[in-house]
Every structure is written in C-alpha cells, then in structure tokens.
N, C-alpha and C positions, 0 to 999 in steps of 0.2 A: 451437466450435458453428458448423454450417453456417447459411447465410442462410435456408434454408427452416425449420429448427428454430427459429432466432431469430424469424422471422416468426410462427410459430404460438404461440410462448411469449408474445410481445407481444399477439397476438389473444386469448389465454386471459386474460392479465392485464386486458386492457380489458373482457372479458366479466365478470370478477369486479367490477371497478370500475363497470360498468353496473348490475349487480344491486345492489351496495351504494347507489350514488347513486339508482337508481331507487326503492328502498325510502324513502330520505330524501325524494326528491321527492313521493312518494305521500303520505307523511306530512304534508308541507307543504301540499299541495294539499287534503287533506281536513280540514285545520284550520279552514277557512272564513274565515281572515283574508286580506284582499286582498294584503297585502305578502308573506305567506308563500305564497300562491297564485302569485303572480308569480315569486317566487324558486324555487318548486318546479317550475314549468313551464321556467324557464331552466335549472335543474340537470338536468332531464330531457332537454332538447333537445341540450345540448352533447355528452353522451355517446352519444346516438343519432347525432348527425352524425359523431363520431369513429368509431363502429362502422361506418357507411356508408363512410367513407373508408378504414378498414382493409380491409373486404370488397373494396372496389374495387381496392386495392393487391394483395391476395392473388389476385384474378381476373387482374389484369394480369401478376403473376409467373407464375401457372399458364399463362397464354396465351403468354407469352414462352418459357417452358420447352418448351411443346408445339411451337412453331415450331422451336425449336432442335433438338429431338429429330427433327422431320421433316427438317429440313435435314441433320442427321448422317446419318439413314437413306439420304437421296438423295446423300450425300457431297459436299454443297455448303455445308456449315457453313464460314463465313468463318474463315480460318486467320490468326491474328496471332502464331503461335509464332516467325516468323522476325524480327519486330520488335524492335529493341534496347531493352533495359530499363534503367531508372535503378536505383541501389542500393535505392530504396524498392519496387521491383517494378512500377512504373508505366512505361508505354511512354515513350521518349524523345519530347520535344515535336515535333522535326523529323520524325520518323518517323511520328508519329501524324498530323500535318499532312499528310504525303505520302500516307499510306494513306487519309486522309479525302478528299483530291482525287481519288484513284483511285476510290474508292466512289461519290463524288458524280458523277463522269463516267459510271460504269457505270449510275447511276441515271437520268441525263439521256438515256442511250441507250435505256433500257427503263423508263420511269416507271410502267408498269402492272404491273410484276412485284414481287409483296411480297417476294421473296427479296432484291431490291435495296434495298428499304426496311429490311428487317432488317440487311443489311450497313451501311447508311448509319447506322443507329441505333447500332450497334457502334462505327462510326468516330466518331460524335459523342461518345460515352461516352470513348473513348480519347483524344479530343481535350480532354476536360474539359468539355464542354458537355451535361451530363446532362438539362437541360430539354428541349433540342432532340431528344436522343437518345430520351427518352421519348415525344415527339411522333411521331417517326418510326417507333418501334416500335409505337405505337398505330395508326398508319396501316398498317403491315405486318399487324397482327393483323386489322385490319378488311378489308383487301384478301384475306388469305388465307381468311377466312371466306366472303366473297363468291365466291371461287374454288372452294369446295367443292361437289361435286355434291349435289343435294337428295335 
C-alpha cells in the first residue's frame, strides 16, 4: 500500500472513530450529570484535535507533493539516485551528510529560493533529522505560495 493510500485509510478510520466517540460524548453531555458532562466534553475534544492534526498532515503531504511535481516539471527535482545505499535501502550516513552539507551551502547562497528549502528538507530527511526536514519543507511551501502570482 502506498503512503497516500495509507494516509487516507487512517483518515477514514479516524472519521469512523470520531463519529462513534461523538455519539458517546453527546450521550454523556445530555445526561445532565456534571461528571458525565465533563467526560463527554473530554471525549469529544480529543478526537476533534486528532482530526485537526490529521487534516493538517494531509494538507502538508499534498503541498509537498505539489512542490515535487512542480520541481519535476521544471527538471529541478533533487536527484539522490547517485547516493550509495545501505542494505536497508537508506542512504549511507557519510553520503547523506555530504549531500546535506552541499544543499545547506546552496541554501546559504540563495536563502530566498523555495527550491533550495525543498532540497534542504530532503537532505535533512536523508540525514535522519525528520523534524528539521518537516520544518524546512513547511518553509518551502510557505515561500512557494508567496512566490505565486495572484
């Protein structure tokens, strides 16, 4: 199953959970008993928060995919096919670090280019720092949106 399908399966499961728990929460809230009202509100808040987070991640994934398609159409999609791989399929650490240094230097030369931020995000991911990679990708998405003509 590809990641996109997996994401939608998880989102659908969350929706089913949200409906079931929403019914339970409503039942508790309308009971009129203070303890049940508090529990009902808590039960309702957590799935809603989860749904908001899932929607945010789906939007992030769609935006990342849109940028990748745009870069591919421009012939500027960062190519990592030349990097040596471990038996697990991940890029060898030394090669990932060297590629990261290269992409970071390119970003420092052109910090206002969203394409450089996209490449840095990919470099962070290859180096194993997914948190910083996601931050860099969010920056690329934001900059690309500002770069769009109105």
